[in-house]
N, C-alpha and C positions, 0 to 999 in steps of 0.2 A: 394407498392404505394397505397395511399388512394384514393378511388373513389371520384371524384368531379363532381357535376352536372354543366355543362356549358350551360347557357341559349343560345338559338339561337337568330339570328338577330332580329326577330320580337318580341321576349320576352323582349329584352333589351331596345328597343326603344319605351318607352311610349310617345305618342304624343297627340296633341290636335286636331287631324284630325276630321272633321265632322263625326258623327256617323250615320247620316240618309242615309242609303244605303241599297240596296237589296242584296248586296254581303254578303255571310256568313262570320261571323267574325273570320276567322282563321288567319288573319294577322292584326297587328296594323300598319296602313300605315302612312307615313309622311304626313304633312298637305298640301304640295304643289301639284298641279296637273300639270303633264308634258304634253305638247302638241306638242313638236317638238324636234328633235335631229340633231345636226350638228357637224361632226368631233368627238371631244372628249368632247362635251358639251351637256347638256340637257337644254331645255328652258321651263319655266313654263307658266301658263296662264296669268301671269302678265308681261311676257317678261323678267324675270330675268334668267340669265344664271348660270349654275352650272357646274364646272369642274368635270368630272366623274372619281373618283378613286375607283369606285365599279364595273363598267362594267356589271350592271344587275346581280350581283353575279357571275362574271367570265364568262358571256355569250357573251357580246358584244366585242369580241376581236378585231374586225375591226372598232369599233366605230359606229357612226351614219351617215346615209345618204350616205353609201358607194355606189359609182357608179357601181362597179362590181357586187355587190349583187343585186342592182336594175335591172341591165341589165339581169342577169341570171333569176331572178324571172319573168321578163316580157317575156323572151323567153319561159320559161317553161309554163307560163299561156297561151301563144298563141297556144299551142297544144290542149287546152281544156281539158287536163287530169290532174286535181288536184289529183284525186284518182282513182284507179282501183281495189284495194285489192290485196292481195298476192296470189290469185287464178290464176293470170295471170302474165306473164313476162312483164317488162318494162326495158328499157336500163339504165335509170339513176341510179337505185338502184344497178344493177349488175356492172356498171362501177365504182360506188363509192366503192363497196365491193372490186373490183379488186385493186383500188388505195390503200385502207387500208391494204390489204394483201401485196401488193408490198412494202410498206414502213414500215412494221412491221414484227414481228415473226409469225403472224397468218396464218392459213390455210383457215379459213372460218370466215364469219361475220354474225351476227344476228342483225337486226335493230328493234328498238322499238321507244317509244315516250318520254322517260325521263330517268334520271339517276337512279331513284329508280327502274324503270322497268328493266333497264339493269342489276342491281345487283340481282334482283329477278330471272331474266333469268339465270344469271351466277350460282346462287345457284342451280337451277334445273339442269343445264347442269352438274355441279359438282357431284350431287347425281346420275344422270343417268350414268355417266362415272364410278364413284366409285363402284356402284353396279355391273357394268360389270367386273371390275378387282378384286372386293372383294366379300363381302357378303352383305346381306340386313341390317346388322348392321352398315355399313360404310356410315353414313348419316350426321354426325354432321358438323356444320359450326362454325368456330372460327374467331372472330374479335379481334381487339386490343383496349386497353384502350385509350380513346380520339377519338374514331372513330365516323364518321357519314356516313351512307350508304343509308339513305332514310327513308321514312315515311310509307311504306307499311308493311305488317305484318312480313315478314321475314327480310326485310332490317331494319325495326325498331328494331327488336330483336337483330340485329347486330350493333345497334347504341348506343353509350355510353351516353345516356341521361335518367337516371332513371325516372325523372319527366315526360318525354314524353312517356315512356313505360307504366308507372303505370296505366293510365286511360283506356288502351286498352288491358290489359291482359285478357285472355291468348293470347300471341303472338305465332308465329310459333315455334314449338318445335325443340329441338336439335340444337339451336343456342346459343352460349355463347360468353362472352367477357373475354379476358385474358390480363394480364399486359404486357406492352412493355418490357419484360424481357426474355432473352433466357432460363434461367433455368426454369421459369414458363411455357414457351412454350414447352420445352422439355417434360414436364409432360402432358400438355394439349393436345398435338398433338399425340394422340394415333392412331397408324396406323390401328388398327382394327375397329375403330369407327368414325374417322374424315375423311370427304370427301374433305374439303377445308378450307384454311386459306385466309381471305380477308384482304388486307392491302392498306392504302393510302400512297404512297411514300412521299407525303406531306399532313399531316393532316390539312385540311383547317378550318373546323368549330371547331376543337379541339384545336385551338390556334395557327395555322400556325406552325406546328412542322415538320421539315424536318428530315425524318428518315435517320440515318447514312447508308452509302453504305455497311459498314462491317456488320451491323445488317441485312440488306436485303440479303446480300450474305449468311449469316448463315441460314436465313430462307429458302432460295432457296435450300441449301444443305439438310437441315432437311426435308423439304416437299418432295423433290425428292426421298430421301432415303426411306421415309415412304409411298410413293405413295399417297400423298395428293396434290390436286390441289392448286396451288398458284394463287390467283386472285389479280390483282392490280386494285384498284378503282382510276382511273385518271379522274373522272368526273369533278373535279374542277382544278386539277393541271396539266392535260394533254393538248395536242394540243397547244404547244408552250409556255405555261405560265412559265415554268422553263427555257426557252431558248433552250429547245430541243423539237422536235415534240412530243415525248412521254417522260414522266418523268422517266420511267424505263431506258432510254438511259443514263441518268446521272450516274447511278451506274453500268450499264452493266448487271444488273440482269434481266433475261428474265422470265416473268411469264407464266403460262399456259393459263390464260384468262386475258383480259383487258377490263374494262368498261369505256365508254366515253359518254358524253352528252354535257351539257352546250353550249360551242361555236360551236359545230359541224355543225349546220345548220344556223348559223348567227342570231339566235334569234327565228327561227322556232323550234317547239318541235321535238327533235330527240335524241335518245340514240342508243348505239351500244355495242355489246359484240363481242370482237375479241377472237377467240379460236384457240388452237393449233390443229395440225393434229390429234393427238391421241384422244383428247376430241371430236373433230368434228366427228370422226369415230363412236363414241358411240351414236350420236343423230340420231333419226329416224323420218320420217314424222309423224306428229301428236303429237310429244313430247312437242311442244310449239307452240305458235301462236301469231299473232298480226293483227288487222284489218288495222291500219294506218301505221305501221312501214315500213320505206323504200319506201314510196310513191314517185311518179315521181317528184312532186314539191319540197318537202323537200330534196330529194336526189340530185336533180340538183343543188340546192343552196349549199348543203353540199359538193358536189364535187368541187365547186368553192372555198368555204372557206378552204377546206383541201389543195388545191393547193396553196392558199395564205399563209396559216399558215406553210406550209412545205418549204417555200422559205428560203434558207440558209441565205440570207441577212437579212430578218426579224428576224430569230432566233438568228443570231449573234448580232443584235441590242438589242434584249431582254436580252441576256447574258451580254453585255457590259453596257447597261443602268441599268440593274438589279444590277450588282455589284456596280456601281456608286450610285444607289439608296440606297443600304445598307449602304454605307459609309456616305451618307448624313443623313440618319436616325440615325446612330450612333452618328453623330455630334450633331444632334438635341437633342438626349437623354442626352448627356453630358452637353449641354448648359442649358437645361430646368431643369434638376434634377427631372423630373417628369415621367421618363420612366425607368422601372426596368430591362427590357430585350428586345432584338430585335431578331426576328427569320425570316428567309425567304430565298428566292432564286428567281432570275429572276424578274417577276412582280407579286409575291405573298409574302407579308410581314405582320408580326404581331408585334405590339408594346404592351408590358405589361405596362399599365399605372397605376398611383396611385389612380385615381378616377374612378368612373364608366365610361366605354368607351362610353356608350350611351349618356352621357352628352356631351362628346367631339363631337360625331357625330352630335348632334343637334346644337351645336355652329357652326359646319361646314355649316349647312344649311344657317345660317345668313350670313356667309362669302362667300357663293357661291361655296361650294365643297361638293361632295358626298363621304362618307366613310362608312365602315361597322364595325361591331364588330365580335369577334370570342370568345365569353365568356364575362363575366361581366366586366373584366378588361383588355381585349385585343382589341386593335384597329387594324382593318384589312384593308390592302391596296391592291386593285386589279385593276390597271389601264388597259385601253385597250392596247393591245400589239402594236398598232400603235402610241401610245403617244410618242412625241418627247421630247428632253431634255428641250426645252423652257417651255413646258407645265408641265413637271415634276418639274422644278424649281419653277414655279408659284404655283403649288399645295403644294410643300414642305414648301414654305413660309407661306401659310395659315395654314398648319398642325402645324408648329411650333408655330404660333400665338395662335391657339385655344387650344393647349396643355398647353401653358404657362398661359393662362387666369385663 
């Protein structure tokens, strides 16, 4: 497979947004200014409404203005404890960790502030565990072609974006990217030197590629045999987006660690690393830390969000509407003649289009819809998980129109 550089969302979307700002220019922002959110719509400063098929890049699973989130935030703020640090115990974080352990494979949970931090933490935990069972040479991290795991030094080294990596070399050492090919992985996953393999069950930024269950099963067998930690990065595809609370449940393949973030705290900054009992046993006080991770406010909100996203009725709705969404997108592809391929599951879909996807996204702004890209020619769809069939129909009609233009 030939390596392909896939531009990220902010690279694809050239805009005419005002440049006079004190914000550091790491993003090219769209020109409209949002001032309010209601349900599954955002409203700009001119009062124009936009149907949200982006969810703040898979964050706003429950949409905007959710009464439950507002109530929990208000109750948490009434305690006066926004932050205490992790030097002391608070109930919200411990209760959230208990909930995550109860509904997953995990034995313990580490909280942080973002997806990139979660992956960095998972890499450290993998190396700590691997040195305990192996030698000091067992430190390498392997990621897959098409991966995106973050922008910090180790997570960037595991991200398949050569143009993003180049300006910041040298990155963290002993991190490499391998093809999505079992034969290549058989060679790359040396049991003497590799501590972990990190995989997105659904590669979001890499074009919305749903990895086959058989492929994941073979990876699980291979890593278990060679005592290599299998990390699933579900930062974008986890917490209900596939129609399962965790994406790994779709295949039945259980990892050794799982990283979460994006929707976990309803838009407040939070990440998490779920770890197996064996890996948890290797971690000692002082091995890792975080000032803000798992604080009482964000944990209280995350506990409410987790309860809502684990609701069987909601998950069934995402599965059913997601299957229907795929059928409708396939029909749009056939009618328009301008879509080369469709990939996805649940409420995460990618359409390979014949023109730059960023051009379609910008036409969507004029028509009142928010979409994303996942590479230069892939349109990405990430509706809030609470979006109903009527709003999906409304959005699909706009999508078909702007693709056909």
